[in-house]
N, C-alpha and C positions, 0 to 999 in steps of 0.2 A: 422465080422466087426460091427454088431450091438452092440456088447458089448463094442467095442472100442469107438464107437460114444457116447454110454451111459456114459462111463468113462470120455470122453472128455467133455461132456455136464455137468457132475457132477463137474469136475474140474473147468470148466468155471464158473459155478454157485458159487462155493466156492471162487474162485478168485474174481469174481465180488462182492460178498458179503463182502469179506475182504477189497477190495478197497473202497467200499462205506463206510464201518465202519471206515476205516482209515481216509477217507476224513472228516467224521463227527467229529471224535476225533480231528483231526488237526484244524478244524474250531472252535471247542469249546476252544481248547488251545489258538488259536490266539485271540479269543474274550477275554479270561481271561488275556492274555498278554497286550492287548490294554487297558483293564480296569485298570490293575495294573499300567501301564505306565501313564495313564491319572491321576490316583489318586496321584502318586508320583509327577508329575509335578504340580498338583494343590496345594499340600502341600508345595512344594519347593517355589512357588511364592505367596503363601497366606500371607497376612500381619500377623505379630506376634500377638497372642492373648493379649489383654490388661489384665495385671496381677492384677492391682489394680484399682478399680473404684475411681473417685475423691471423696474426703470426702464430705458428705452432709453438706450443709450450716446450721449450728445450730443456729447461732446468726446473727442478722441484723448488717450490718457494723455500726460502731459508727458514730454519726452525725458529719458533717464537723464542725470543730472548727471555730468560728468567732473570728476575730482579732479586739481587741479594743485598739487603740493606747493610750499611757498614756496621761493624761490631759496636755494640752499645757502649762498652767501656774500653776505649782504646788504651794503649800502653801509657801514653802521656797523661790521659785522664786519670788512670790509676795512680800514677806517681803524684799528680796534683792532689788527689784525695788522701793519699798516705801522708803527704806533707801537711795537709790541713789537720788530719788526725793528730800528727805529732805536735803541731802548734797548739791545738786545743789541750793536749796533755801537758805541754809545757806551761800553759797559762793556768792550769789547774781546773779546767772545765771538765776534763775526763780523768777518771782514776786509771791506775795501771791496768786494772781488771777490765774496765770498759774499753780502754784503748786496745787491749789484746783481742777482745771479742770483736770489735769493729774491724780491726785489721784482718782477722781470720775470715770474716764475712766478705770483706773486700777482695781478698786474695782467692777465695773459693768461688766467687761469683761470676 
C-alpha cells in the first residue's frame, strides 16, 4: 500500500499542478480578451481623426470698405438748377432779387 499512496500522492501533485497552471493560463487569456475588447470599443466610439488642419491664416483680412455716397449736388445738377432759376426769372416768376438770393444759395451749398 505504501507504493499505492505514493502513486496517488504523485498523481494528486501532478493534477494539482496542472489545475493551477490551467487556471493561470485561463486568467491570462481572459485579461487579454478584456484588453482586446476594451481597445475595440474605444476605437469604435472614438471621434474620427481630423484629416486636415485648417489652413494657417497667411494674410490679414482686407480692411472694411467705407461707403462714400455720391455728392448730393453734382455739377450737372447745379447747372440744371441754375437754368431753371433763369427760366423762372425770364417768365417773371422770380424777381431779380429773389433770383440772386437763390443763385447764391445754390452756389454756396
